[in-house]
N, CA, C and O of each residue as an XYZ file, in Angstrom:
536
protein
N     139.418    -30.580    181.617
C     140.126    -31.389    180.759
C     140.851    -32.150    181.715
O     141.426    -31.560    182.629
N     140.896    -33.434    181.614
C     141.987    -34.515    182.450
C     143.205    -34.855    182.098
O     143.311    -35.325    180.965
N     144.261    -34.746    182.804
C     145.753    -34.362    182.189
C     146.002    -36.060    181.383
O     145.220    -37.002    181.515
N     146.680    -36.069    180.954
C     146.669    -37.463    180.323
C     148.211    -37.863    180.300
O     148.942    -37.059    179.721
N     148.833    -39.047    180.874
C     150.532    -39.579    180.906
C     151.075    -39.449    179.828
O     150.284    -40.000    179.063
N     152.178    -38.968    179.048
C     152.737    -39.248    177.824
C     154.226    -38.925    178.160
O     154.897    -38.147    178.838
N     154.354    -39.960    177.304
C     156.142    -40.552    176.993
C     156.245    -39.188    175.901
O     155.173    -38.871    175.385
N     157.155    -38.579    175.620
C     157.481    -37.900    174.126
C     158.622    -38.194    173.471
O     159.669    -37.928    174.061
N     158.663    -38.533    172.717
C     160.140    -39.370    172.255
C     160.627    -38.636    171.040
O     159.655    -38.411    170.318
N     161.685    -38.193    170.547
C     161.778    -36.868    170.086
C     162.833    -38.082    169.031
O     163.280    -39.226    169.103
N     162.813    -36.686    167.921
C     163.412    -37.730    166.619
C     165.265    -38.061    166.932
O     165.921    -39.089    166.767
N     165.561    -37.034    167.308
C     167.191    -36.952    168.395
C     166.868    -37.939    169.223
O     167.888    -37.905    169.911
N     166.202    -38.830    169.704
C     166.372    -39.932    170.478
C     166.344    -39.769    172.229
O     166.625    -40.616    173.077
N     165.735    -37.848    172.456
C     165.519    -37.845    173.683
C     164.128    -38.340    174.275
O     163.356    -38.754    173.411
N     163.686    -38.374    175.512
C     162.229    -38.536    175.536
C     162.279    -37.367    177.049
O     163.045    -36.606    177.641
N     160.909    -37.891    177.090
C     160.308    -36.602    178.069
C     159.175    -37.417    178.622
O     158.273    -37.681    177.827
N     159.090    -37.782    179.639
C     157.782    -38.230    180.671
C     156.770    -37.488    180.962
O     157.254    -36.356    180.914
N     155.426    -37.359    181.298
C     155.148    -36.247    182.092
C     153.409    -35.864    181.712
O     152.777    -36.428    180.819
N     153.041    -35.140    182.322
C     151.397    -35.081    181.672
C     150.968    -34.179    180.685
O     151.798    -33.270    180.717
N     150.052    -33.906    179.749
C     149.701    -33.305    179.192
C     148.109    -32.393    179.008
O     147.156    -33.159    179.155
N     147.873    -31.553    178.842
C     146.306    -31.219    178.743
C     145.891    -30.484    177.478
O     144.778    -30.120    177.098
N     146.839    -30.393    177.051
C     146.688    -29.743    175.436
C     147.601    -30.238    174.207
O     148.471    -29.666    173.551
N     147.091    -31.439    174.163
C     148.029    -32.207    172.855
C     146.573    -32.147    171.853
O     145.500    -32.652    172.184
N     146.828    -31.419    170.590
C     146.283    -31.990    169.271
C     147.002    -31.916    168.117
O     147.368    -30.868    167.585
N     147.276    -33.408    167.590
C     147.638    -33.440    166.496
C     147.431    -32.216    165.433
O     148.417    -32.025    164.722
N     146.659    -31.621    165.276
C     146.351    -30.168    164.675
C     147.641    -28.663    164.850
O     148.152    -27.891    164.039
N     147.731    -28.842    166.288
C     148.179    -27.693    166.752
C     149.781    -27.538    166.523
O     149.909    -28.470    165.729
N     150.919    -27.077    166.648
C     152.123    -26.718    166.353
C     153.166    -27.050    167.511
O     154.326    -27.419    167.334
N     152.576    -26.862    168.635
C     153.201    -26.830    169.975
C     152.265    -27.609    171.113
O     151.054    -27.707    170.914
N     152.761    -28.052    172.083
C     151.847    -28.170    173.543
C     152.683    -28.410    174.447
O     153.885    -28.567    174.234
N     151.981    -28.481    175.867
C     152.817    -28.633    176.966
C     153.251    -29.538    177.518
O     153.006    -30.492    176.779
N     153.831    -29.933    178.495
C     154.069    -30.918    179.355
C     154.419    -30.671    180.643
O     155.398    -29.946    180.827
N     153.804    -31.137    181.622
C     154.470    -31.293    183.000
C     155.416    -32.567    183.313
O     155.087    -33.672    183.742
N     156.722    -32.061    182.957
C     157.425    -33.534    183.470
C     157.374    -34.481    184.396
O     158.057    -34.171    185.372
N     156.900    -35.402    184.483
C     157.273    -36.308    185.730
C     157.695    -35.929    186.536
O     157.007    -35.681    187.526
N     159.748    -35.575    186.492
C     160.458    -34.810    187.540
C     160.241    -33.682    187.822
O     161.222    -33.074    188.249
N     159.215    -33.076    187.747
C     158.632    -31.775    187.838
C     157.431    -31.458    188.653
O     156.991    -30.344    188.942
N     156.851    -32.957    189.059
C     155.759    -32.673    189.972
C     155.391    -31.735    190.861
O     154.280    -31.216    190.968
N     156.591    -31.489    191.647
C     155.997    -30.677    192.813
C     155.537    -29.593    192.261
O     154.481    -29.131    192.694
N     156.233    -28.940    191.173
C     156.184    -27.473    190.489
C     155.143    -27.225    189.320
O     155.176    -28.247    188.636
N     154.362    -26.456    188.858
C     153.339    -25.856    187.858
C     154.312    -25.274    187.158
O     153.906    -24.148    186.870
N     155.903    -25.529    186.526
C     156.004    -24.935    185.165
C     156.188    -25.966    183.744
O     157.183    -26.678    183.606
N     155.449    -25.931    183.081
C     155.184    -27.244    182.153
C     156.401    -26.462    180.713
O     156.854    -25.319    180.657
N     156.569    -27.447    179.897
C     157.393    -27.477    179.061
C     156.922    -27.461    177.623
O     156.169    -28.234    177.031
N     157.570    -26.368    177.213
C     156.355    -26.633    175.167
C     157.233    -27.327    174.578
O     158.453    -27.262    174.723
N     156.551    -28.095    173.809
C     157.158    -29.091    173.114
C     157.105    -28.759    171.357
O     155.929    -28.714    170.997
N     157.681    -28.620    170.679
C     157.363    -28.352    169.700
C     157.100    -29.970    168.501
O     158.104    -30.640    168.257
N     155.882    -30.352    167.955
C     155.537    -31.253    167.949
C     156.168    -31.878    166.473
O     156.227    -33.078    166.207
N     156.505    -31.045    165.815
C     157.600    -31.575    164.666
C     159.006    -31.536    165.211
O     159.787    -31.291    164.291
N     159.276    -31.603    165.726
C     161.052    -32.845    166.744
C     161.061    -33.928    166.930
O     161.963    -34.764    166.892
N     159.310    -34.014    167.301
C     158.889    -35.719    168.016
C     158.653    -36.647    166.815
O     158.142    -36.197    165.789
N     159.088    -38.190    166.944
C     159.002    -39.281    166.923
C     157.438    -39.723    166.857
O     156.906    -40.030    165.790
N     156.663    -39.725    168.274
C     155.670    -40.272    168.943
C     155.433    -38.953    170.000
O     156.105    -38.027    170.453
N     154.201    -39.415    170.085
C     153.610    -39.268    171.458
C     153.052    -40.227    171.910
O     151.897    -40.225    171.483
N     153.261    -41.175    172.638
C     152.601    -42.465    173.809
C     151.522    -41.871    174.301
O     151.519    -40.640    174.289
N     150.819    -42.305    174.631
C     149.658    -41.884    176.033
C     149.854    -43.361    176.654
O     149.377    -44.348    176.094
N     150.570    -43.434    177.820
C     150.803    -44.717    178.408
C     149.590    -44.444    179.832
O     148.950    -43.452    180.178
N     149.708    -46.125    180.484
C     149.421    -46.442    181.424
C     149.872    -46.230    182.865
O     149.233    -46.114    183.910
N     150.994    -46.217    182.628
C     152.232    -45.865    183.922
C     153.501    -45.541    183.047
O     153.837    -45.937    181.931
N     154.035    -44.758    183.868
C     155.534    -43.851    183.480
C     156.415    -45.165    183.206
O     157.042    -45.312    182.157
N     156.403    -46.123    184.264
C     157.462    -47.203    184.541
C     157.424    -48.189    183.378
O     158.412    -48.689    182.841
N     156.214    -48.387    183.081
C     156.341    -49.536    181.797
C     156.896    -51.142    182.126
O     156.680    -51.732    183.185
N     157.685    -51.712    180.918
C     158.320    -53.180    181.848
C     158.938    -52.937    180.087
O     158.451    -52.808    178.964
N     160.472    -52.983    180.816
C     161.258    -53.234    179.343
C     161.419    -54.708    179.035
O     161.767    -55.130    177.932
N     161.166    -55.391    179.988
C     161.453    -56.894    179.534
C     159.845    -58.052    179.257
O     159.649    -59.264    179.340
N     158.879    -56.691    178.867
C     158.082    -57.099    178.264
C     157.842    -57.630    176.677
O     158.130    -56.758    175.857
N     157.348    -58.951    176.073
C     157.812    -58.632    174.888
C     156.376    -58.242    174.258
O     155.432    -58.856    174.754
N     156.042    -57.230    173.148
C     154.567    -57.264    172.895
C     154.538    -57.851    172.207
O     155.542    -58.232    171.604
N     153.049    -58.312    171.893
C     152.463    -59.540    170.640
C     152.285    -58.340    169.713
O     151.896    -57.196    169.945
N     152.714    -58.985    168.521
C     152.375    -58.365    167.507
C     151.405    -58.843    165.642
O     151.221    -58.471    164.483
N     151.098    -59.946    166.704
C     149.919    -61.233    165.731
C     149.085    -61.203    167.103
O     149.275    -61.193    168.319
N     147.816    -61.194    165.958
C     146.075    -60.891    166.276
C     145.813    -62.683    166.822
O     145.736    -63.648    166.061
N     145.728    -62.703    168.178
C     144.742    -64.087    168.254
C     143.721    -64.520    166.914
O     143.408    -63.703    166.048
N     143.386    -65.584    166.917
C     142.358    -66.236    166.175
C     141.378    -65.655    166.705
O     141.178    -65.617    167.919
N     140.434    -64.975    165.551
C     138.959    -64.800    165.991
C     139.311    -63.249    166.232
O     138.325    -62.540    166.034
N     140.442    -62.558    166.600
C     140.540    -61.090    167.169
C     140.301    -60.256    166.001
O     140.645    -60.512    164.847
N     139.683    -59.244    166.416
C     138.939    -58.001    165.689
C     139.842    -56.618    165.941
O     140.156    -56.545    167.129
N     140.295    -55.609    165.223
C     140.313    -54.416    165.181
C     139.684    -53.168    164.570
O     139.177    -53.139    163.449
N     139.766    -52.121    165.429
C     139.153    -51.496    164.319
C     140.419    -50.442    163.880
O     141.448    -49.863    164.228
N     139.370    -50.725    162.742
C     140.160    -50.073    161.540
C     141.184    -50.789    160.747
O     140.961    -51.971    160.485
N     142.531    -50.108    160.230
C     143.205    -51.140    159.287
C     144.550    -51.705    160.450
O     145.156    -50.989    161.247
N     144.706    -52.943    160.256
C     146.036    -53.611    160.338
C     147.225    -53.203    159.842
O     147.569    -53.460    158.688
N     148.124    -52.368    160.888
C     149.147    -51.695    160.043
C     150.687    -52.351    160.730
O     150.700    -53.011    161.768
N     151.499    -52.133    160.204
C     153.115    -52.554    160.988
C     153.681    -51.118    160.622
O     153.514    -50.773    159.452
N     154.335    -50.231    161.481
C     155.003    -49.071    161.458
C     156.501    -49.656    162.167
O     156.787    -50.120    163.271
N     157.231    -49.383    160.975
C     158.507    -48.917    161.346
C     159.289    -47.623    161.466
O     158.911    -46.899    160.545
N     160.312    -46.947    162.275
C     160.782    -45.888    162.371
C     162.038    -45.920    161.675
O     162.894    -46.740    161.343
N     161.790    -44.656    161.588
C     163.480    -44.217    160.851
C     164.463    -44.695    162.095
O     165.593    -44.452    161.671
N     164.594    -45.289    163.499
C     165.728    -45.579    163.989
C     165.599    -46.938    163.941
O     166.542    -47.671    164.239
N     164.160    -47.497    163.478
C     164.591    -49.234    163.652
C     163.344    -49.919    164.318
O     162.696    -50.880    163.904
N     163.176    -49.151    165.489
C     160.984    -49.005    166.069
C     160.446    -49.555    165.060
O     160.332    -49.089    163.926
N     160.009    -50.847    165.574
C     158.879    -51.471    164.724
C     157.377    -51.759    165.986
O     157.323    -52.163    167.148
N     156.413    -51.324    165.037
C     155.025    -51.246    166.166
C     154.341    -51.887    165.148
O     154.505    -51.777    163.933
N     153.453    -52.658    165.851
C     152.204    -52.989    164.981
C     150.998    -52.638    165.701
O     151.125    -52.755    166.920
N     150.280    -52.387    165.448
C     148.457    -52.144    165.520
C     148.002    -51.700    164.674
O     148.441    -52.100    163.595
N     146.723    -50.485    164.626
C     145.811    -50.606    164.063
C     145.708    -48.742    163.867
O     146.437    -48.081    164.607
N     145.001    -48.165    163.091
C     144.742    -47.099    162.813
C     143.466    -46.723    161.418
O     143.400    -47.306    160.336
N     142.617    -45.638    161.892
C     141.817    -45.358    160.836
C     141.969    -44.675    160.349
O     141.104    -44.463    159.499
N     143.390    -43.508    160.408
C     143.647    -42.289    159.712
C     144.875    -42.292    159.012
O     145.421    -41.234    158.699
N     145.358    -43.418    158.739
C     146.718    -43.320    158.322
C     146.997    -42.514    156.594
O     146.496    -43.151    155.668
N     147.484    -41.664    156.347
C     147.310    -41.265    155.228
C     149.056    -40.350    155.225
O     149.369    -39.444    155.998
N     149.961    -40.968    154.088
C     151.328    -40.271    154.193
C     151.525    -38.995    154.447
O     152.322    -38.485    155.235
N     150.330    -38.227    153.341
C     150.620    -36.825    153.310
C     150.628    -36.235    154.091
O     151.101    -35.099    154.061
N     149.892    -36.992    155.522
C     149.280    -35.721    156.732
C     150.802    -35.690    157.871
O     151.680    -36.506    158.150
N     150.581    -34.713    158.150
C     151.953    -34.723    159.471
C     151.886    -36.174    160.108
O     152.933    -36.797    159.937
N     151.023    -36.773    160.716
C     150.563    -37.660    161.640
C     149.559    -38.504    161.407
O     148.684    -38.480    160.541
N     149.845    -39.485    162.542
C     148.326    -40.710    162.381
C     148.510    -40.846    163.779
O     149.620    -40.856    164.311
N     147.246    -40.968    164.481
C     147.128    -42.327    165.231
C     146.718    -43.405    165.354
O     145.763    -43.764    164.664
N     147.483    -44.503    166.534
C     147.862    -45.817    166.531
C     147.245    -46.124    167.727
O     146.826    -45.281    168.521
N     147.172    -47.591    167.897
C     146.626    -48.082    169.118
C     147.363    -49.792    168.715
O     147.358    -50.612    167.797
N     147.832    -49.637    169.834
C     148.445    -51.071    169.896
C     147.894    -52.709    169.787
O     146.896    -52.665    170.506
N     147.976    -53.800    169.397
C     147.248    -54.882    168.888
C     147.282    -55.580    170.194
O     146.634    -56.613    170.358
N     148.009    -55.062    171.127
C     148.729    -56.305    172.482
C     147.495    -55.236    173.526
O     147.520    -54.008    173.613
N     146.591    -56.112    174.147
C     145.889    -55.190    175.012
C     146.815    -55.354    176.369
O     146.293    -54.658    177.241
N     147.590    -55.789    176.701
C     148.810    -55.518    177.925
C     149.548    -54.602    177.471
O     149.766    -53.921    178.474
N     150.188    -54.034    176.449
C     150.868    -52.859    176.417
C     150.547    -51.722    177.017
O     149.392    -51.316    177.150
N     151.781    -51.031    177.494
C     151.786    -49.456    178.318
C     151.423    -48.442    177.569
O     151.260    -47.296    177.987
N     151.227    -48.951    176.010
C     150.898    -47.982    175.743
C     149.250    -47.966    175.148
O     148.995    -48.854    174.335
N     148.438    -47.273    175.409
C     147.208    -46.879    175.254
C     147.042    -46.581    174.036
O     146.139    -47.165    173.436
N     147.769    -45.704    173.410
C     147.376    -44.781    171.685
C     148.585    -44.468    171.809
O     149.101    -44.298    172.913
N     149.314    -44.327    170.516
C     150.775    -43.535    170.216
C     149.981    -42.254    169.176
O     148.958    -42.735    168.688
N     150.178    -40.941    168.783
C     150.238    -40.765    167.683
C     151.667    -39.999    167.081
O     152.328    -39.081    167.566
N     151.813    -40.650    166.031
C     153.074    -41.383    165.342
C     153.354    -40.280    164.153
O     152.666    -40.573    163.175
N     154.125    -39.138    163.938
C     154.877    -38.244    163.714
C     154.807    -39.116    162.168
O     155.024    -40.325    162.254
N     154.508    -38.537    160.742
C     155.068    -39.385    159.191
C     156.539    -38.790    158.992
O     157.236    -39.289    158.108
N     157.131    -37.566    159.908
C     158.539    -37.846    159.273
C     159.216    -38.595    159.894
O     160.307    -38.890    159.406
N     158.810    -39.194    161.231
C     159.597    -40.235    162.117
C     159.750    -41.539    161.220
O     160.635    -42.369    161.431
N     158.788    -41.650    160.177
C     158.724    -43.255    159.931
C     159.048    -43.728    158.400
O     158.617    -43.191    157.380
N     159.905    -44.855    158.487
C     160.448    -45.064    157.470
C     159.761    -46.100    156.456
O     160.138    -46.588    155.391
N     158.937    -46.194    157.001
C     157.785    -46.962    156.585
C     156.693    -47.537    156.723
O     156.674    -48.078    157.829
N     155.415    -47.760    155.953
C     153.858    -48.656    156.743
C     153.738    -49.558    155.932
O     153.803    -49.564    154.703
N     153.534    -50.429    156.757
C     153.073    -52.085    155.817
C     151.515    -52.232    156.401
O     151.174    -52.249    157.584
N     150.809    -52.316    155.400
C     149.216    -52.968    155.923
C     149.103    -54.323    155.944
O     149.257    -54.923    154.880
N     148.885    -54.874    156.853
C     149.025    -56.434    157.407
C     147.137    -56.962    157.010
O     146.748    -58.102    157.266
């Protein structure tokens, strides 16, 4: 299995960038080889319940100045349902999901902006203030 570039964002505001090969939403822990420890093979165990979300990213730098698009272009289609997610910390994301159920521990989310640095995210329901279907 190829390693995925991820940014793990914790509910307490911490963040960890690195690589994972064993993230599965139905498992309570996974391992991350931190970006700043690329010269070592020591991974960090992450408890999924501590997280806000796991972002699967194109690159680790991102672009803080980029204003991610939050509306569909005319005629544009998405797979799944279009949603707006508001986290407890106030962050708002707009994208689509095929598996949102507030009774589940989390769900996969796909940004509508094709230029987003995020390819997808696994969002923990416990970190969400609200979800609105658009």
